[in-house]
Residue, then its C-alpha position, 0 to 999 in steps of 0.5 A: x494060423x497065420x493070424x494067430x501067430x500074428x497075434x502071439x506076435x503081437x504079444x510078446x512084442x507086448x512084454x518085451x515093451x513092458x519088461x523094457x519100460x519097467x527095467x528102465x522105470x527101476x533104473x531110473x528109481x535107482x539113479x535118482x536115489x544115489x544122485x538125489x544123496x549126492x545132490x544133498x552132499x554137495x549142497x551141504x558142501x557148499x556152506x561156508x565152515x566156521x568156527x564159533x566162540x562162546x563169548x565169557x568176560x575175563x581179563x583184557x591182556x596187552x602184550x607190550x614188547x620192551x626193547x633197549x641197552x643195559x646202563x650202568x648206575x653211573x659213567x663219569x668222563x674225567x677231564x682236566x680242569x686247567x691245560x698242562x703237562x701230565x707228571x703221572x697217571x696213577x691208574x691204569x685201565x681195568x683198575x677199581x678206584x674208590x672216591x677220592x684216590x688220586x688218578x693223575x698229576x698235573x705238572x705244578x712247578x710254574x704254577x708254585x712259582x705263581x703263588x709264592x710270588x702272589x705270596x709275597x704280594x699279598x705280604x708287600x700289600x698287607x704291609x702297605x696297608x698297616x703302613x697307610x693306616x699308620x702314615x694317615x693317623x699321623x697326618x690326620x693328628x698334624x693337621x688338626x694340631x696345624x687348624x687349633x693352633x691357627x685357629x688361636x692365632x685367628x682369635x688374638x689378632x681379631x682381639x688386636x685388631x679390635x684393640x688397633x695393634x694390627x692392621x685389617x691384612x694382617x687379620x685377614x691374613x690369619x683368617x687365610x693360614x686358620x681356613x687353609x689349615x682346616x680344611x687340609x684337617x677335613x680332608x683327611x677326616x672326611x674321606x671314609x670309606x664305610x667305617x675307615x678312611x677311605x686310602x686304608x680300605x684302598x690298601x686294606x681292598x689290595x691286600x685281601x685281592x692279592x690273598x684272593x688270588x693266592x687262594x685261587x692258585x692254591x685251589x688250581x693247584x689242588x684242581x690239578x692233582x684228578x681224585x675220582x668222583x665215586x667208586x668205579x672200574x676204569x673203562x678208558x684211558x687216554x694219558x700218558x705222563x709227559x703227555x700235554x692235556x688240553x682242559x676239558x679233554x677226556x683222559x679216564x672214565x670211570x665205570x660203576x656196575x655196582x648197579x644196572x639199569x636199562x633204558x627203552x622207549x614207550x608207544x604211547x599207546x603202552x605208556x599207560x598200562x605201565x607204572x612205576x613199581x611195575x615187575x618185570x623179566x628181561x632177557x640179556x640175548x648175549x649171555x642167555x639170562x633172563x634178570x627180574x628188574x622193577x620199572x624205576x622211571x618213566x618220563x613225564x612227557x613225550x620225546x618230541x624226536x622218538x614220539x614216545x615215553x623214556x623209560x628205565x628198569x632196574x635189573x636185580x643183579x649181583x652176578x657181576x657178568x651184566x655191563x653196560x651197551x649190552x642189548x636186553x628185550x623185557x616182554x610184559x603182559x599186563x591187563x587193560x581191562x578186567x572182566x571185560x567181553x572181548x573177541x579176536x580181531x579177525x571175528x570183527x568186520x568193519x563196514x562203512x564206519x560201523x562195527x559187526x560180529x556174526x551170531x551163531x544160533x547153534x542151528x547152523x545160522x548166523x545172525x550180523x550184529x552191529x557192535x560198539x569196540x572199545x580197546x584192542x590189543x594185538x589179538x583181540x577187541x573188546x566189545x562194550x555193547x552189542x553182544x552179551x556172556x554167553x553168545x556164541x560168535x564166528x571167528x573164521x571166513x569172516x567174509x564168506x559170511x551173510x545176515x540170515x545164511x546158513x553156515x557148517x560149523x567146524x568142530x573138528x578143529x576146536x570150533x564150538x557148538 
């Protein structure tokens, strides 16, 4: 009986052990099934998440920011040519003036006296020239007559000497008289200067010099009436009647705002894109307005100080609001290369002097590809060799990729598969 109870107890223990093993197996299976998915999911989530972009030919553009200030058509400083006291100022600040309009008159009383004195001197010099011409003619004629008489007398004495009627001494005396008369006549006859005698030329030159002095003083008097060199508005005035003005001292400024330009500097890498006639939209911050304009000038050489090229934009405006010195800004979008293959800058990897991109085959793998870069701008780099239209490249997380590695493609954020 005891043995039978031992047997039954033994069987129950075995059954319990079997049931426990079965339960453990079931629990292990459940645990394995549930954790296998999590492990796979964890492994998948550790892969780099990238966005990809399909490359297609398109115009590659560059954005150029130009900034400068407005410049009027002209801005002319008015200063006297000669020092003198100001007699009158005929314009006020803000007045509009036209070409030739009188602006300032200087005191010319002393100058008028000098002109009168020099005119009198000119008349005296001209009279002296006339007198000298007449005197020279008379003196020359007298000398010629004296020479002719002395020559005749010397000839007659030669005949008398040959007949023994006069002595040799008498003949020599007549010869000396004749020679002296000849020398006096030739001295007057041969003092020519050009087409007239030197003494007359001297007197007439003195008369002309005096006349030139008068002309110079009259021109000075005209210059002391200061006139507007062009149209515009009086934008600066520092002159009052009675004040002394030195030569070259700025008294007025005429500003012509009939046309407005914008002068700005362009970097070397940008100047090749621009050209004369290029249309530009210019924003004037102080007015809160934009104006259309055109590039009318690009300097032919780089400025050695700023290392840039000077550019002038002509603005199309007639609203009268623009003034010189306003800050202006223009944003230009210009085509660098037409039908180019280009990628975002963040898609390019540079390593040991070489350039790479990662190609995506759409199956979750990327391939490292060496390429040749061309032009670049603020956001993109042209690829001239190594990729072709239709290729998909990784544009994010480039630093985490490796050749032949697996990735996840982010389609939710706009990436393409």
